[in-house]
C-alpha positions as CSV (number, residue, x, y, z in Angstrom):
1,M,-5.1,11.9,37.0
2,P,-2.2,13.3,34.9
3,P,-3.1,16.0,32.4
4,T,-4.0,14.6,29.0
5,A,-1.0,15.5,26.8
6,P,-1.9,16.8,23.3
7,A,-1.0,14.4,20.5
8,A,2.6,14.7,19.6
9,P,2.9,17.2,16.8
10,D,4.2,16.3,13.4
11,V,7.7,17.6,13.2
12,F,10.2,18.0,10.4
13,P,12.8,15.2,10.4
14,I,15.5,17.7,11.3
15,C,15.2,19.9,14.4
16,L,17.0,23.2,13.9
17,G,19.4,23.9,16.8
18,G,19.2,27.5,18.1
19,N,22.5,27.5,20.1
20,V,24.2,29.6,17.4
21,F,21.6,32.3,17.3
22,G,23.1,35.4,19.0
23,W,26.5,33.6,19.2
24,T,28.1,32.8,15.9
25,A,25.1,34.1,14.0
26,D,23.9,37.6,14.5
27,E,20.2,38.5,14.3
28,A,20.2,39.1,10.5
29,Q,22.1,35.8,9.9
30,S,19.8,34.0,12.3
31,F,16.7,35.3,10.6
32,A,18.1,34.2,7.2
33,V,18.7,30.6,8.5
34,L,15.3,30.5,10.1
35,D,13.6,31.7,6.9
36,A,15.4,29.1,4.8
37,Y,14.6,26.3,7.3
38,A,10.9,27.3,7.3
39,A,10.9,27.6,3.5
40,A,12.1,24.0,3.3
41,G,9.2,22.9,5.4
42,G,11.0,23.0,8.7
43,N,8.9,23.6,11.8
44,F,10.9,22.3,14.8
45,I,13.3,24.6,16.6
46,D,15.4,23.8,19.7
47,T,16.8,26.3,22.1
48,A,17.5,26.9,25.8
49,D,17.3,29.7,28.3
50,M,21.1,29.6,28.9
51,Y,22.0,30.1,25.2
52,S,24.4,32.0,24.8
53,A,25.5,32.8,28.4
54,W,29.0,31.5,27.7
55,V,29.7,34.5,25.4
56,A,31.3,37.5,27.1
57,G,28.7,40.2,27.8
58,H,25.8,37.8,27.4
59,D,23.3,36.9,30.1
60,G,21.6,34.0,28.4
61,G,18.2,34.1,26.6
62,E,19.7,35.7,23.5
63,S,18.7,32.7,21.3
64,E,15.2,32.6,22.6
65,A,14.8,36.4,22.1
66,I,15.9,36.1,18.5
67,I,13.6,33.2,17.8
68,G,10.7,35.1,19.5
69,R,11.3,38.2,17.4
70,W,11.6,36.1,14.2
71,M,8.3,34.4,14.9
72,E,6.6,37.7,15.6
73,A,8.0,39.3,12.5
74,R,6.9,36.4,10.3
75,G,3.6,35.7,12.0
76,C,4.5,32.0,12.1
77,R,4.2,31.0,15.8
78,D,1.3,28.6,15.2
79,R,3.3,26.7,12.5
80,M,6.3,26.2,14.7
81,V,7.1,23.6,17.4
82,I,9.3,25.3,19.9
83,A,11.5,23.4,22.4
84,T,13.4,25.1,25.1
85,K,15.1,24.0,28.4
86,V,15.4,24.9,32.1
87,G,18.2,24.2,34.6
88,Q,21.5,25.7,33.4
89,L,20.9,29.5,33.2
90,R,23.1,31.4,35.7
91,G,21.0,32.1,38.7
92,L,18.4,29.6,37.7
93,E,20.4,26.4,37.9
94,G,18.7,23.1,38.9
95,L,15.1,21.9,38.9
96,S,13.5,23.2,42.0
97,A,9.8,24.1,41.7
98,A,10.6,27.8,42.1
99,T,13.3,27.7,39.5
100,I,11.2,25.9,36.9
101,R,8.4,28.4,37.4
102,T,10.6,31.4,37.1
103,A,12.6,30.1,34.2
104,A,9.4,29.1,32.2
105,E,8.0,32.6,32.6
106,G,11.2,34.1,31.4
107,S,11.4,31.8,28.3
108,L,7.7,32.6,27.5
109,R,8.5,36.3,27.6
110,R,11.6,36.1,25.4
111,L,9.9,33.8,22.9
112,R,6.9,36.1,22.8
113,T,4.5,33.3,23.1
114,D,1.9,31.9,25.5
115,R,3.1,28.3,25.4
116,I,6.2,26.1,25.1
117,D,5.6,23.1,22.9
118,L,8.4,20.9,24.4
119,Y,10.0,21.9,27.7
120,Y,13.2,20.1,28.7
121,A,14.9,19.5,32.0
122,H,18.3,20.5,30.6
123,R,20.2,18.3,33.0
124,D,19.2,16.0,35.8
125,D,19.2,17.6,39.3
126,P,19.8,14.9,41.9
127,G,19.6,17.5,44.6
128,T,15.9,18.2,44.0
129,P,13.4,15.4,44.7
130,L,11.8,14.2,41.5
131,P,8.2,14.7,42.8
132,E,9.0,18.4,43.3
133,S,10.4,18.9,39.8
134,L,7.8,16.8,38.0
135,G,5.1,18.5,40.1
136,A,6.3,21.9,38.8
137,F,6.3,20.7,35.2
138,D,2.9,19.2,35.7
139,A,1.5,22.5,37.0
140,L,2.8,24.3,33.8
141,V,1.2,21.6,31.6
142,R,-2.2,22.0,33.4
143,E,-2.0,25.7,33.0
144,G,-1.4,25.4,29.2
145,K,1.9,27.1,29.4
146,V,3.8,23.9,28.4
147,R,2.4,21.3,26.1
148,R,4.8,18.4,26.7
149,I,7.8,17.9,28.9
150,A,11.1,16.1,28.1
151,A,14.5,15.3,29.6
152,S,18.0,16.0,28.4
153,N,21.3,14.4,29.7
154,Y,19.6,11.8,31.9
155,T,20.8,8.3,32.4
156,G,18.5,5.4,31.6
157,A,18.1,4.6,35.3
158,R,17.1,8.2,36.3
159,L,14.8,8.5,33.3
160,A,13.0,5.3,34.3
161,E,12.8,6.6,37.9
162,A,11.3,9.9,36.7
163,L,8.7,8.1,34.6
164,A,7.7,5.9,37.5
165,V,7.3,9.0,39.8
166,S,5.1,10.6,37.2
167,D,3.0,7.5,36.7
168,G,2.7,6.9,40.4
169,G,1.7,10.5,41.2
170,G,-0.5,11.2,38.3
171,L,1.9,13.8,36.9
172,A,2.8,14.8,33.4
173,R,5.6,12.5,32.2
174,F,8.6,13.0,30.0
175,S,7.7,12.3,26.4
176,A,11.1,12.8,24.7
177,I,14.8,12.6,25.5
178,Q,17.6,14.7,24.1
179,P,20.9,12.8,24.5
180,H,24.4,13.4,23.1
181,Y,24.3,10.9,20.2
182,N,26.0,10.7,16.8
183,L,28.2,8.4,14.7
184,V,31.3,9.0,16.8
185,H,29.6,9.1,20.2
186,R,27.3,6.2,20.4
187,G,27.9,4.4,23.7
188,E,26.3,6.9,26.0
189,Y,22.8,6.5,24.4
190,E,22.8,3.0,22.9
191,G,22.0,0.5,25.6
192,E,20.0,1.3,28.8
193,L,18.9,4.8,27.8
194,A,17.7,3.8,24.3
195,G,16.0,0.8,25.9
196,V,14.0,3.0,28.2
197,C,13.0,5.2,25.3
198,A,11.9,2.3,23.2
199,R,10.0,0.6,26.0
200,E,8.2,3.8,27.0
201,G,7.4,5.0,23.5
202,M,9.5,8.1,23.8
203,A,11.0,10.2,21.0
204,C,14.7,10.8,20.8
205,H,16.1,14.1,19.5
206,P,19.9,13.8,19.6
207,Y,22.0,16.8,20.1
208,F,25.6,17.2,18.6
209,A,24.2,15.3,15.6
210,L,27.2,16.4,13.5
211,A,29.7,15.8,16.4
212,K,30.3,19.5,16.9
213,G,30.8,20.0,13.2
214,F,33.3,17.2,12.8
215,L,31.0,15.1,10.6
216,T,30.7,18.0,8.1
217,G,34.2,17.0,6.9
218,K,35.7,20.5,7.2
219,Y,37.9,19.6,10.2
220,R,41.2,17.8,9.3
221,P,44.5,17.2,11.0
222,G,46.7,20.2,10.4
223,V,43.9,22.3,8.9
224,A,43.0,25.4,10.8
225,V,39.3,26.3,10.7
226,D,38.2,29.7,11.8
227,S,35.3,28.6,14.0
228,P,34.6,28.8,17.8
229,R,33.6,25.1,17.5
230,S,36.9,23.9,16.1
231,R,38.2,23.0,19.5
232,G,35.3,20.7,20.2
233,A,35.5,19.0,16.8
234,S,39.3,18.5,17.1
235,Q,38.8,15.8,19.8
236,Y,37.7,13.5,17.0
237,L,40.8,13.9,14.9
238,D,42.2,10.5,15.7
239,A,42.3,7.2,13.8
240,R,38.9,6.1,14.8
241,G,37.3,9.5,14.0
242,M,39.0,9.8,10.6
243,G,37.9,6.2,9.8
244,I,34.3,7.1,10.5
245,L,34.6,10.3,8.5
246,A,36.0,8.4,5.6
247,A,33.1,6.0,5.6
248,V,30.6,8.9,5.8
249,E,32.3,10.7,2.9
250,A,32.2,7.5,0.8
251,V,28.5,7.2,1.3
252,A,28.0,10.9,0.7
253,A,29.8,10.6,-2.6
254,L,27.6,7.6,-3.7
255,R,24.4,9.4,-2.7
256,G,25.4,12.8,-4.1
257,V,25.0,14.7,-0.9
258,A,27.2,16.4,1.7
259,P,28.6,14.4,4.6
260,A,26.4,16.3,7.0
261,A,23.3,14.9,5.3
262,V,24.6,11.3,5.7
263,A,25.3,11.8,9.4
264,I,21.8,13.1,9.9
265,A,20.3,10.2,7.8
266,W,22.2,7.7,9.9
267,L,20.7,9.0,13.1
268,R,17.2,9.1,11.6
269,A,17.6,5.4,10.8
270,Q,18.2,4.5,14.4
271,P,15.4,3.1,16.6
272,T,13.6,5.8,18.7
273,V,15.2,8.7,16.8
274,V,12.6,11.1,15.5
275,A,14.4,14.3,14.6
276,P,18.1,14.9,15.2
277,I,19.1,18.4,16.2
278,A,21.6,20.3,14.0
279,S,22.5,24.0,13.9
280,A,23.6,26.1,11.0
281,R,25.3,29.5,11.2
282,T,24.7,30.3,7.5
283,T,22.2,29.3,4.9
284,A,25.0,27.5,3.0
285,Q,25.6,25.3,6.0
286,L,21.8,24.6,6.3
287,A,21.7,23.6,2.6
288,E,24.2,20.8,3.4
289,I,22.1,19.5,6.3
290,L,18.6,19.7,4.8
291,P,18.9,16.7,2.3
292,G,19.4,14.5,5.4
293,A,15.7,15.0,6.1
294,A,14.7,12.9,3.1
295,L,17.8,10.7,2.5
296,R,17.2,7.0,3.1
297,L,20.4,5.1,3.5
298,E,20.7,1.6,1.9
299,A,21.3,-1.4,4.1
300,G,24.8,-1.6,2.8
301,D,25.4,2.1,3.7
302,L,24.1,1.5,7.2
303,A,26.2,-1.7,7.7
304,A,29.4,0.1,6.6
305,L,28.8,3.0,8.9
306,D,27.9,0.7,11.8
307,A,31.0,-1.4,11.4
308,V,33.4,1.5,11.6
309,S,31.6,3.4,14.4
310,R,30.3,0.6,16.7
311,P,31.3,1.3,20.3
312,H,33.2,-1.3,22.2
313,G,31.3,-1.3,25.4
314,A,32.6,2.1,26.4
315,Q,30.2,4.7,27.8
316,G,30.6,8.3,26.7
317,A,30.9,11.0,29.2
318,H,28.1,13.5,29.9
């Protein structure tokens, strides 16, 4: 029999992304953002073992370590729902049983905790048999070191296959999915993957909820923005992207919120989405995002945003 998963915890409608901690936000800035998020009622934090290995001089694990020190300093571990990921840290790539075990122990140590609330396979690993990966996750669940498991960057077909393997083998099963999904990048999730999530009763926690910052409205053609993320956001500075942003800003003006809050609220209104993931380097950025947790868009708002952003059968790239 598969281990009995604990009831899904109640989570804040916005999951705080930890990718900036130790990267564009130093420890003091990270603590300030985490404090402000918790003060607003936030309890759901997303990170990964490989954050921020892309920075010169970093090895990965910097974000987890900051979150661990913050929880220890604030004595708030039991109030937080912590999600982290395995599979992309240098030297611990893929989802072999040995990799999952070693990576989990490392994450637990850096997070200064005895359990991971939501443990993601960061990316599918076709080179490792699903029974091996899922068996390793199952063992961690049975030991109490992981409470629930989840998948990120999986196709609908592979997600369905993984769930069938879990069910057939009596193993812990993925309870959530973390896809690339936002107003300007809809095709990759909507369709087969969303269908599997709905059919299986899974939660969706989209990453890049603000399209790498584009949906905040600060990126414009010909405007230089001093941010390491500006290159990623610039890919949306075309006619379609600017049309979507104009619609977001129009709704934001009507509702008296920042564009970022509208982008979050649109995701929250989509089937299967529970808590979009958004990161903030400063408390000022967080303040623009937080109203999205309570904002309910009107039917007319949703229709206008859908009309300008609806994909035309194209699938986004992973």
